[in-house]
C-alpha positions as CSV (number, residue, x, y, z in Angstrom):
1,M,117.5,63.3,86.7
2,G,117.5,63.3,82.9
3,W,120.8,65.2,82.6
4,C,122.3,63.1,85.4
5,L,121.6,59.9,83.4
6,T,122.8,61.5,80.2
7,F,126.1,62.5,81.9
8,A,126.6,59.1,83.4
9,T,125.6,57.3,80.2
10,F,127.9,59.4,78.0
11,L,130.9,58.8,80.3
12,L,130.2,55.1,80.4
13,L,129.9,54.8,76.6
14,T,133.0,56.9,76.0
15,G,135.0,54.9,78.6
16,Q,133.9,51.6,77.1
17,S,134.7,52.7,73.5
18,C,138.2,53.9,74.6
19,F,138.9,50.8,76.6
20,S,138.0,48.5,73.7
21,A,140.3,50.6,71.4
22,V,143.2,50.5,73.9
23,Q,143.2,46.7,73.7
24,R,144.7,46.9,70.3
25,A,146.9,49.9,71.1
26,D,150.7,49.7,70.4
27,L,152.6,52.5,72.2
28,Q,155.8,51.5,70.6
29,K,154.6,53.3,67.5
30,L,154.9,56.5,69.5
31,S,157.5,55.9,72.1
32,R,160.4,54.9,69.7
33,G,161.9,56.6,66.8
34,I,161.9,55.7,63.1
35,D,165.3,54.9,61.6
36,H,166.8,55.8,58.1
37,R,165.3,52.6,56.6
38,S,161.7,53.6,57.5
39,R,161.6,51.1,60.3
40,I,160.1,52.0,63.6
41,C,162.7,51.5,66.3
42,G,161.6,48.8,68.8
43,W,158.6,47.9,66.7
44,S,159.7,46.7,63.2
45,D,161.5,43.5,62.6
46,G,165.2,43.6,63.3
47,T,165.1,46.7,65.6
48,A,163.5,45.3,68.7
49,D,166.7,45.7,70.7
50,L,167.3,49.4,69.8
51,T,166.2,51.4,72.8
52,L,168.0,54.6,72.4
53,L,167.4,57.3,69.8
54,H,170.8,58.7,68.7
55,W,171.0,62.0,66.9
56,C,174.3,62.5,65.0
57,S,175.8,65.4,63.0
58,A,177.3,65.1,59.6
59,R,179.6,68.1,60.2
60,T,182.1,67.1,62.7
61,E,183.9,70.4,62.5
62,H,181.3,71.8,64.9
63,G,182.7,69.6,67.6
64,L,179.2,68.2,68.5
65,V,177.6,64.8,68.0
66,L,174.1,66.3,68.3
67,N,171.7,67.4,65.6
68,W,168.0,67.7,66.0
69,S,167.1,66.7,62.4
70,S,168.9,63.5,61.7
71,P,167.8,60.5,63.8
72,I,169.6,57.1,63.8
73,C,168.5,54.2,66.0
74,V,171.3,52.8,68.0
75,E,171.5,50.6,71.1
76,Q,173.8,52.9,73.1
77,C,175.7,56.1,72.7
78,P,178.7,55.8,70.4
79,Q,182.2,55.8,71.9
80,R,185.2,57.8,70.6
81,G,186.3,56.4,67.3
82,T,183.0,54.5,66.7
83,S,181.7,54.8,63.2
84,V,178.1,56.0,62.9
85,F,176.0,56.5,59.9
86,C,175.0,60.2,59.4
87,P,173.1,61.7,56.5
88,E,174.9,64.1,54.2
89,G,174.4,65.4,50.7
90,L,170.7,65.8,51.0
91,E,170.4,67.7,47.7
92,V,171.7,66.0,44.6
93,T,171.9,67.5,41.1
94,E,171.6,65.0,38.3
95,E,171.6,65.4,34.5
96,E,169.0,63.8,32.2
97,L,169.7,63.5,28.5
98,R,166.8,64.6,26.3
99,E,166.2,64.4,22.5
100,G,168.4,66.6,20.4
101,G,171.4,66.4,22.8
102,R,169.8,68.6,25.4
103,R,170.5,68.1,29.0
104,L,168.1,68.7,31.8
105,L,169.5,69.4,35.3
106,V,167.3,67.9,37.9
107,R,167.8,68.6,41.6
108,T,166.5,65.9,43.8
109,E,166.5,65.1,47.5
110,K,168.0,61.8,48.4
111,Q,168.8,60.1,51.7
112,M,172.5,59.4,51.6
113,L,174.2,57.9,54.7
114,A,178.0,58.1,55.2
115,P,180.0,56.5,58.0
116,L,181.6,59.1,60.2
117,K,183.8,58.6,63.3
118,V,182.9,60.1,66.6
119,N,185.7,62.3,67.8
120,L,184.3,63.0,71.3
121,D,183.2,61.0,74.3
122,T,179.4,60.9,74.5
123,K,176.9,60.3,77.2
124,P,173.1,60.1,77.3
125,W,171.1,63.2,78.1
126,M,167.4,63.1,79.1
127,E,167.6,59.3,78.4
128,R,167.1,60.1,74.7
129,Y,170.0,62.0,73.1
130,C,173.7,61.5,72.9
131,V,175.7,64.6,73.9
132,P,179.5,65.2,74.4
133,A,180.4,63.9,77.8
134,A,182.5,67.0,78.7
135,D,179.6,69.5,78.1
136,Q,176.8,70.2,80.4
137,P,173.3,70.5,78.9
138,F,173.1,74.2,79.5
139,E,176.5,74.7,77.8
140,I,175.1,73.0,74.7
141,W,172.1,75.2,74.8
142,R,174.4,78.3,75.2
143,R,176.3,77.3,72.2
144,W,173.2,77.0,70.1
145,T,171.5,80.2,71.2
146,T,172.8,83.7,70.5
147,S,171.9,85.4,73.8
148,G,172.3,82.5,76.3
149,A,168.9,83.3,77.9
150,V,167.8,79.7,77.5
151,A,171.0,78.5,79.2
152,Q,170.4,80.8,82.2
153,A,166.8,79.6,82.4
154,L,168.0,76.0,82.4
155,V,170.5,76.8,85.2
156,V,167.8,78.4,87.3
157,L,165.5,75.5,86.6
158,E,168.1,73.0,87.7
159,Q,168.7,75.0,91.0
160,L,164.9,75.1,91.6
161,L,164.6,71.4,91.1
162,S,167.4,70.9,93.6
163,L,165.2,72.5,96.2
164,A,163.2,69.3,96.3
165,S,165.9,67.9,98.5
166,M,165.3,70.7,101.0
167,P,161.9,69.9,102.5
168,R,162.3,71.9,105.7
169,L,163.1,75.1,103.8
170,L,160.2,74.5,101.5
171,L,157.9,74.0,104.5
172,L,159.2,77.2,106.0
173,A,158.6,79.2,102.8
174,T,155.1,77.7,102.5
175,L,154.2,78.7,106.1
176,W,155.5,82.2,105.4
177,T,153.3,82.6,102.4
178,L,150.3,81.3,104.3
179,A,150.9,83.8,107.1
180,L,151.1,86.7,104.6
181,S,147.9,85.6,103.0
182,V,146.1,85.4,106.3
183,A,147.5,88.9,107.2
184,Y,146.2,90.3,103.9
185,L,142.8,88.8,104.5
186,R,142.6,90.5,107.9
187,C,143.7,93.8,106.4
188,L,141.0,93.5,103.8
189,R,138.5,92.6,106.5
190,Q,139.3,95.9,108.3
191,F,140.3,98.3,105.6
192,A,138.6,97.2,102.4
193,L,136.9,100.5,101.8
194,F,140.1,102.4,102.4
195,F,142.0,100.1,100.0
196,V,139.4,100.6,97.3
197,H,139.4,104.4,97.6
198,A,143.2,104.5,97.8
199,A,143.5,102.3,94.8
200,M,141.2,104.4,92.7
201,L,142.8,107.6,93.7
202,T,146.3,106.1,93.0
203,T,145.0,105.0,89.6
204,V,143.8,108.6,88.9
205,I,147.1,110.1,89.9
206,L,149.2,107.6,87.9
207,C,147.0,108.0,84.8
208,L,147.3,111.7,84.9
209,A,151.0,111.6,85.5
210,G,151.4,109.1,82.7
211,G,149.4,111.2,80.3
212,L,151.4,114.4,81.1
213,G,154.6,112.4,80.9
214,F,153.7,111.2,77.4
215,L,153.0,114.7,76.4
216,A,156.3,116.0,77.9
217,V,158.3,113.3,76.1
218,S,156.6,113.5,72.8
219,K,156.2,117.3,72.5
220,P,158.0,119.3,75.1
221,A,156.8,122.5,73.4
222,L,153.3,121.9,74.8
223,L,154.6,122.4,78.3
224,A,156.3,125.7,77.4
225,G,153.1,127.1,75.8
226,Y,150.7,126.5,73.0
227,P,152.5,126.8,69.6
228,A,151.3,129.6,67.5
229,A,151.4,127.6,64.3
230,L,148.7,125.2,65.7
231,E,145.5,127.1,65.2
232,S,143.0,124.2,64.9
233,V,142.4,120.8,66.5
234,H,143.2,119.2,63.1
235,A,146.6,120.8,63.1
236,L,147.2,119.6,66.7
237,G,146.2,116.1,65.6
238,A,148.7,116.2,62.8
239,W,151.4,117.6,65.1
240,I,151.1,114.8,67.7
241,P,151.7,111.2,66.6
242,A,148.5,109.1,66.5
243,A,149.9,106.3,68.7
244,V,151.0,108.8,71.4
245,A,147.7,110.7,71.2
246,T,145.8,107.4,71.6
247,G,147.8,106.5,74.7
248,I,147.4,109.9,76.2
249,S,143.6,109.9,75.6
250,A,143.3,106.4,77.1
251,L,145.2,107.4,80.2
252,F,143.1,110.5,80.7
253,F,139.9,108.6,80.0
254,V,140.8,106.0,82.7
255,A,141.6,108.8,85.2
256,A,138.3,110.5,84.4
257,V,136.3,107.3,84.8
258,C,138.0,106.5,88.2
259,L,137.4,110.1,89.4
260,I,133.7,110.0,88.3
261,G,133.3,106.6,89.9
262,C,134.7,107.9,93.2
263,L,132.3,110.8,93.2
264,C,129.1,109.4,91.6
265,A,129.2,105.7,92.5
266,R,130.1,106.1,96.2
267,R,127.1,104.1,97.5
268,R,127.9,101.2,95.2
269,L,131.6,101.3,96.1
270,D,130.6,101.0,99.8
271,V,128.4,98.0,99.0
272,A,131.3,96.4,97.0
273,S,133.8,97.1,99.8
274,D,131.4,95.5,102.4
275,C,130.9,92.5,100.1
276,I,134.7,92.0,100.2
277,R,134.8,92.6,103.9
278,E,132.1,90.0,104.5
279,S,133.8,87.5,102.2
280,C,137.0,87.9,104.2
281,A,135.0,87.3,107.4
282,V,133.5,84.2,105.8
283,M,136.9,82.9,104.8
284,L,138.3,83.4,108.3
285,A,135.3,81.8,109.9
286,M,135.2,78.8,107.4
287,P,138.8,77.9,106.4
288,S,137.4,74.8,104.7
289,L,136.4,77.0,101.7
290,L,140.1,77.1,100.8
291,L,139.9,73.4,100.1
292,L,137.5,74.0,97.2
293,P,139.9,75.8,94.8
294,V,142.7,73.3,95.7
295,L,140.3,70.4,94.9
296,D,139.2,72.1,91.7
297,S,142.8,72.8,90.6
298,L,143.9,69.3,91.5
299,C,141.1,67.6,89.7
300,Y,141.7,69.8,86.7
301,L,145.4,68.9,86.6
302,L,144.7,65.2,87.0
303,L,142.1,65.1,84.3
304,S,144.3,67.1,82.0
305,A,147.2,64.7,82.6
306,A,144.8,61.7,82.0
307,L,143.8,63.3,78.7
308,L,147.4,63.8,77.7
309,V,148.0,60.2,78.4
310,S,144.9,59.0,76.7
311,L,145.3,60.8,73.5
312,P,148.6,59.0,72.6
313,L,146.9,55.8,73.5
314,M,144.1,56.6,71.1
315,L,146.6,57.6,68.4
316,S,148.5,54.4,68.8
317,T,145.5,52.4,67.6
318,T,145.6,54.0,64.2
319,E,147.7,53.3,61.2
320,V,151.1,55.0,61.2
321,S,153.3,55.6,58.2
322,S,156.6,57.4,57.8
323,V,157.1,60.7,55.9
324,T,160.2,61.8,54.0
325,V,161.2,65.3,54.9
326,L,164.4,66.9,53.7
327,G,165.5,63.5,52.3
328,I,165.3,61.8,55.7
329,T,162.6,59.2,55.9
330,G,160.8,58.5,59.2
331,V,161.6,61.6,61.2
332,F,158.0,62.7,60.9
333,R,155.0,60.4,60.9
334,Q,151.5,60.5,59.5
335,F,148.5,59.1,61.3
336,H,145.6,57.7,59.2
337,L,142.5,58.3,61.3
338,S,139.1,56.9,60.3
339,V,135.7,58.5,61.1
340,A,135.4,56.3,64.2
341,D,138.8,57.4,65.4
342,Y,137.8,61.1,65.1
343,G,134.6,60.5,66.9
344,R,136.3,58.6,69.7
345,L,138.9,61.3,70.2
346,T,136.3,64.0,70.1
347,A,134.2,62.1,72.7
348,L,137.2,61.6,74.9
349,V,138.2,65.3,74.9
350,F,134.6,66.4,75.5
351,S,134.1,64.0,78.3
352,C,137.3,65.2,80.0
353,F,136.1,68.9,79.6
354,W,132.6,67.9,80.9
355,V,134.0,66.3,84.0
356,Q,136.3,69.2,84.7
357,E,133.4,71.7,84.4
358,V,131.1,69.5,86.6
359,I,133.7,69.5,89.3
360,G,134.3,73.2,89.0
361,A,130.5,73.8,89.2
362,A,130.2,71.6,92.3
363,C,132.9,73.7,94.0
364,T,131.1,76.9,93.0
365,L,127.8,75.5,94.4
366,A,129.5,74.4,97.6
367,T,130.9,77.9,98.0
368,A,127.5,79.4,97.5
369,Y,126.0,76.9,100.0
370,S,128.5,77.9,102.6
371,V,128.1,81.6,102.0
372,A,124.3,81.3,102.1
373,L,124.5,79.6,105.5
374,W,126.6,82.5,106.7
375,Y,124.4,85.2,105.2
376,F,121.2,83.9,106.8
377,A,122.8,82.7,110.1
378,P,121.5,84.6,113.2
379,G,124.0,86.9,114.9
380,T,125.3,90.4,114.7
381,C,129.0,89.6,114.2
382,G,131.2,87.0,112.7
383,R,131.7,85.0,115.9
384,A,128.0,84.9,116.6
385,K,127.3,83.7,113.1
386,A,130.0,81.1,113.3
387,K,128.3,79.5,116.3
388,H,125.3,78.5,114.1
389,L,127.4,77.1,111.2
390,P,128.0,73.3,110.8
391,W,131.5,71.8,110.8
392,A,133.2,72.1,107.4
393,P,130.2,73.6,105.5
394,A,132.2,73.5,102.3
395,L,132.5,69.7,102.4
396,Q,128.8,69.5,103.3
397,G,128.1,71.7,100.3
398,L,130.0,69.3,98.0
399,V,127.9,66.4,99.3
400,V,124.7,68.4,98.6
401,A,125.9,69.3,95.2
402,F,126.7,65.8,94.0
403,L,123.7,64.1,95.7
404,W,120.9,66.5,94.9
405,H,122.1,68.8,92.1
406,L,124.2,66.6,89.8
407,G,121.8,66.9,86.9
408,S,121.8,70.7,87.1
409,L,125.5,70.8,87.3
410,A,125.8,68.5,84.3
411,K,123.5,70.7,82.3
412,G,125.3,73.9,83.0
413,A,128.7,72.3,82.6
414,S,127.8,70.8,79.2
415,A,127.5,74.2,77.6
416,L,130.9,75.3,78.9
417,A,132.5,72.0,77.8
418,L,131.0,72.3,74.3
419,L,132.3,75.9,73.9
420,R,135.8,74.8,75.0
421,L,135.7,71.9,72.6
422,L,134.6,74.2,69.7
423,R,137.4,76.6,70.5
424,W,140.0,73.8,70.4
425,L,138.5,72.4,67.1
426,L,138.7,75.9,65.7
427,Y,142.3,76.2,66.7
428,L,143.2,72.9,65.1
429,A,141.4,73.8,61.9
430,H,143.3,77.2,61.9
431,A,146.6,75.4,62.4
432,A,145.9,73.0,59.6
433,A,144.9,75.7,57.3
434,A,148.1,77.7,58.1
435,E,150.3,74.9,56.8
436,D,149.0,75.2,53.2
437,D,150.8,78.1,51.6
438,A,151.9,76.8,48.3
439,Q,150.2,79.3,46.0
440,D,149.2,82.9,46.1
441,A,145.6,82.1,45.8
442,K,145.9,79.7,48.7
443,R,147.7,82.3,50.7
444,K,144.9,84.8,50.1
445,R,142.3,82.2,51.0
446,R,144.3,81.2,54.0
447,R,144.4,84.8,55.2
448,C,140.7,85.1,54.8
449,C,140.2,81.9,56.8
450,Q,142.6,83.2,59.5
451,C,140.6,86.4,59.8
452,F,137.3,84.4,60.0
453,A,138.9,82.0,62.5
454,V,140.0,84.9,64.7
455,F,136.5,86.4,64.6
456,C,134.9,83.1,65.5
457,D,137.3,82.5,68.3
458,A,136.7,86.0,69.7
459,L,132.9,85.3,69.5
460,L,133.3,81.9,71.2
461,A,135.5,83.4,73.9
462,T,133.0,86.1,74.6
463,L,130.2,83.6,74.7
464,Q,132.2,81.3,77.0
465,A,133.0,84.2,79.4
466,W,129.3,85.2,79.6
467,T,128.3,81.5,80.1
468,E,130.8,81.1,82.9
469,F,129.6,84.3,84.6
470,L,125.9,83.4,84.3
471,S,126.4,79.7,85.3
472,A,128.4,80.7,88.4
473,H,125.5,82.9,89.6
474,A,122.9,80.3,88.5
475,Y,124.7,77.8,90.9
476,V,124.3,80.3,93.7
477,D,120.6,80.6,92.9
478,I,120.4,76.8,93.0
479,A,122.0,76.7,96.4
480,L,119.5,79.3,97.6
481,S,116.3,78.1,96.0
482,S,117.0,74.5,94.9
483,Q,115.5,75.3,91.4
484,S,116.5,73.6,88.2
485,F,119.4,75.0,86.2
486,S,117.2,76.6,83.6
487,A,114.9,78.4,86.1
488,A,118.0,79.4,88.2
489,A,119.7,80.8,85.1
490,R,116.6,82.8,84.1
491,E,116.3,84.3,87.6
492,A,120.0,85.0,87.8
493,S,119.9,86.8,84.5
494,E,117.1,89.0,85.6
495,I,118.7,89.9,88.9
496,L,122.1,90.6,87.3
497,G,120.5,92.6,84.5
498,S,118.7,94.9,87.0
499,H,121.9,95.5,89.0
500,M,124.5,95.5,86.2
501,A,126.4,98.5,87.5
502,L,126.8,97.2,91.0
503,V,127.9,93.7,89.8
504,S,130.4,95.3,87.4
505,I,131.9,97.5,90.1
506,L,132.3,94.6,92.5
507,S,134.0,92.5,89.8
508,L,136.3,95.3,88.9
509,V,137.2,96.1,92.5
510,S,137.8,92.4,93.3
511,W,140.0,91.9,90.3
512,F,142.0,95.0,91.1
513,L,142.6,94.0,94.7
514,R,143.5,90.5,93.6
515,L,146.0,91.8,91.1
516,V,147.6,94.4,93.3
517,G,147.5,92.2,96.4
518,S,149.1,89.3,94.7
519,S,151.9,91.4,93.2
520,I,152.7,93.3,96.4
521,L,152.7,90.1,98.5
522,A,154.8,88.2,96.0
523,V,157.4,91.1,96.2
524,I,157.3,91.1,100.0
525,A,157.6,87.3,100.3
526,G,160.4,87.0,97.7
527,S,162.4,90.0,99.1
528,T,162.1,88.7,102.7
529,A,163.3,85.2,101.7
530,W,166.1,86.6,99.6
531,F,167.2,88.9,102.5
532,V,167.1,86.0,105.0
533,A,169.2,83.8,102.8
534,A,171.6,86.5,101.8
535,R,172.2,87.6,105.5
536,R,172.0,84.2,107.0
537,E,175.2,84.9,109.1
538,W,173.1,87.3,111.1
539,L,170.8,84.5,112.1
540,M,173.5,82.1,113.2
541,P,174.0,83.5,116.8
542,A,170.3,83.3,117.5
543,A,170.1,79.9,115.9
544,M,173.0,78.6,118.0
545,E,171.3,79.9,121.1
546,I,168.1,78.2,120.2
547,H,170.1,75.0,119.5
548,R,171.7,75.2,122.9
549,Q,168.4,75.8,124.7
550,L,166.9,72.7,122.9
551,E,169.9,70.7,123.9
552,V,169.5,71.7,127.6
553,S,165.7,71.2,127.5
554,G,166.1,67.7,126.1
555,F,164.5,67.9,122.6
556,P,166.9,66.0,120.4
557,T,164.5,65.7,117.5
558,L,163.9,69.5,117.3
559,Q,167.6,70.1,117.7
560,E,168.4,67.8,114.8
561,Q,165.8,69.4,112.6
562,L,167.1,72.8,113.4
563,M,170.6,71.8,112.3
564,L,169.3,70.3,109.1
565,L,167.4,73.5,108.4
566,L,170.5,75.6,108.9
567,T,172.4,73.3,106.6
568,E,169.8,73.7,103.9
569,L,169.9,77.5,104.4
570,Q,173.6,77.6,104.0
571,A,173.4,75.6,100.7
572,V,170.6,77.4,99.0
573,S,171.1,80.3,96.6
574,P,169.3,83.5,97.9
575,E,168.1,84.4,94.4
576,V,166.6,80.9,93.9
577,L,165.0,80.9,97.3
578,G,163.5,84.4,96.6
579,L,162.1,83.3,93.3
580,L,160.6,80.1,94.8
581,T,159.0,82.0,97.7
582,A,157.6,84.6,95.3
583,G,156.2,81.9,93.1
584,L,154.6,80.1,96.1
585,M,153.2,83.4,97.2
586,L,151.5,83.9,93.9
587,L,150.0,80.5,93.9
588,V,148.8,80.6,97.4
589,N,147.5,84.1,97.2
590,Q,145.9,83.5,93.9
591,A,143.9,80.6,95.4
592,V,142.9,82.6,98.4
593,L,141.9,85.8,96.6
594,V,140.1,83.9,93.9
595,T,138.0,82.3,96.7
596,V,137.5,85.8,98.2
597,E,136.3,87.1,94.9
598,C,133.9,84.2,94.4
599,T,132.7,84.6,97.9
600,A,132.2,88.4,97.5
601,C,130.1,87.9,94.4
602,T,128.1,85.2,96.2
603,V,127.5,87.6,99.1
604,L,126.3,90.3,96.7
605,Y,124.0,87.8,94.9
606,C,122.6,86.7,98.3
607,L,121.8,90.3,99.0
608,L,120.1,90.9,95.6
609,W,118.2,87.6,95.9
610,D,117.1,88.3,99.4
611,G,115.7,91.7,98.4
612,S,114.2,90.6,95.1
613,D,110.8,90.2,96.9
614,G,111.0,93.7,98.5
615,V,112.0,92.4,102.0
616,L,115.4,91.7,103.5
617,D,115.3,88.6,105.7
618,A,118.9,88.3,106.9
619,S,119.3,88.9,110.6
620,H,122.3,91.0,110.2
621,V,123.9,92.7,107.2
622,P,126.4,95.6,106.9
623,E,125.0,99.2,107.1
624,S,125.8,99.9,103.4
625,F,123.5,96.9,102.5
626,W,120.7,98.6,104.4
627,R,121.3,101.9,102.7
628,F,121.4,100.2,99.3
629,A,118.2,98.3,100.1
630,K,116.5,101.6,101.1
631,D,117.5,103.2,97.9
632,Q,116.0,100.2,96.0
633,G,112.7,100.4,97.9
634,I,113.4,97.3,99.9
635,V,112.2,97.7,103.5
636,G,111.2,95.5,106.5
637,R,112.4,92.1,107.6
638,R,110.5,88.8,107.6
639,A,111.8,85.8,109.6
640,G,111.8,82.2,108.5
641,K,112.5,82.4,104.8
642,A,116.1,81.1,105.1
643,L,117.0,78.9,102.2
644,Q,113.4,77.8,101.3
645,Q,111.8,78.4,97.9
646,K,111.0,82.1,97.4
647,P,107.6,83.1,96.0
648,S,107.7,84.9,92.7
649,P,108.1,88.6,93.1
């Protein structure tokens, strides 16, 4: 209750402080440019009607009216022959007379504006810049880049954005990705152990082949026979480059670890595979679990967008002054923040991080709640267990999380939010220190600060990863035992510490299956979409036959939608459709497999928690779980524990 009140009070005070500050905000300081007379366009006196920021070039021989470093506030884009003021002659050398007839040459930077006539027709681009009317944006980028890679990216991006006008094709691609994800889940449900063994053996073969390939490329003489001149290991080390030797050693080490794991950790691999199989069964029996990562990602994006909008609002409440850079005044601005402004911004960022972590923790606890119901449900198979489950247990778990465990969620999320805030503050301090490079002493001090900042960031990143890992399992313990966060974290730490090898193997196997599965499915989905779009003429006879049957059967709406779909398919580029489908496959499969990984870890923790008192109470668990329990000295079965508080072991 205390942490729940703290969470609500902090959010209320932060919101009240930001709301009172926004009352005196002036976004025109940020949304308009600053002209050559240090006046903020649309804000200072005499410039209220200037709504377009025009960038001109002093060198008209380039044939462009665009320059990214010389802003001039104008009302509209200039026409051919219109005179515009452009800066030129930024560096001016002047002579100063000194005593004794000596002359001192002084080079100064001045802002000199000269009227130039526009020799091309211009048009607005992105509602902010004036560009030649005859050029497309990607042609301008192509002219300014040496390789044209940015131009091609802009062309592809433009074509991808054009797919927004093809909703039927997008819906078909989405359904195809969902079908592939469900098929992959069913394959994992049946062949998880085979996939794990095949993946590890493939890794061994690839690592051995890679190591031998490195040896063959670097020193072919080693394949023909051991050189007579190399009589010691030291001579061999000097003969093979250090980088190549390191890569070969790493590949051989990975191959050896995988081979030893297949031979010595077979029982743990069986348990990890069955955890993945059970998680797939849970996902297929409770599709509502897929709503949790979608909800988490959606809330994360919305809160991040709200933070990005709120930060400029907060900055617009501060004092703003123009800065002269390269003789141009007003291009860059300087914000004068007080201690209250810094505190308000920090509280705003921390509150956003805190809410994001609380929502993520609630989704994790809802997943754990659903998996715990599945684990302890009576029945010997998935269908029998599903009969005893409530409707949409994931949504019910969210209600339980926010109604009964909000204080524990807020306490666990506060640590993660604080670590994220510290990492961002460290990054900002590092960026500010990197700008000061005027003297050698400062450079040395800056390098020392950079090394220290990298070390601190690595330390904070490690601490953040461990906190996320422990908090996730603590939320599972809360769902099982309804303890406080501190007690749940202590028990989770003890359970995970006593079974570190098994937890590590499951995490590694889940990560590997997620990586390989996402990559393979993205290639399959993208290739299929590309092939269908590239060979669309093969589909036309069948499509026309379906169209005729719909016309005969009297379905005019379906007939119309089919024709619109064929029209969209004719207009789309096969490459763009393939890229879009592959991207959708990555997003969908990432959400599905992340949920599978989280569910598998929850199933394993339910097994470890269930057997922590020496007795397994679940009505049905896979055979590998029973063998693992027997190896750990866990025997028997006691009914009625379910989700109640467990006695101390």
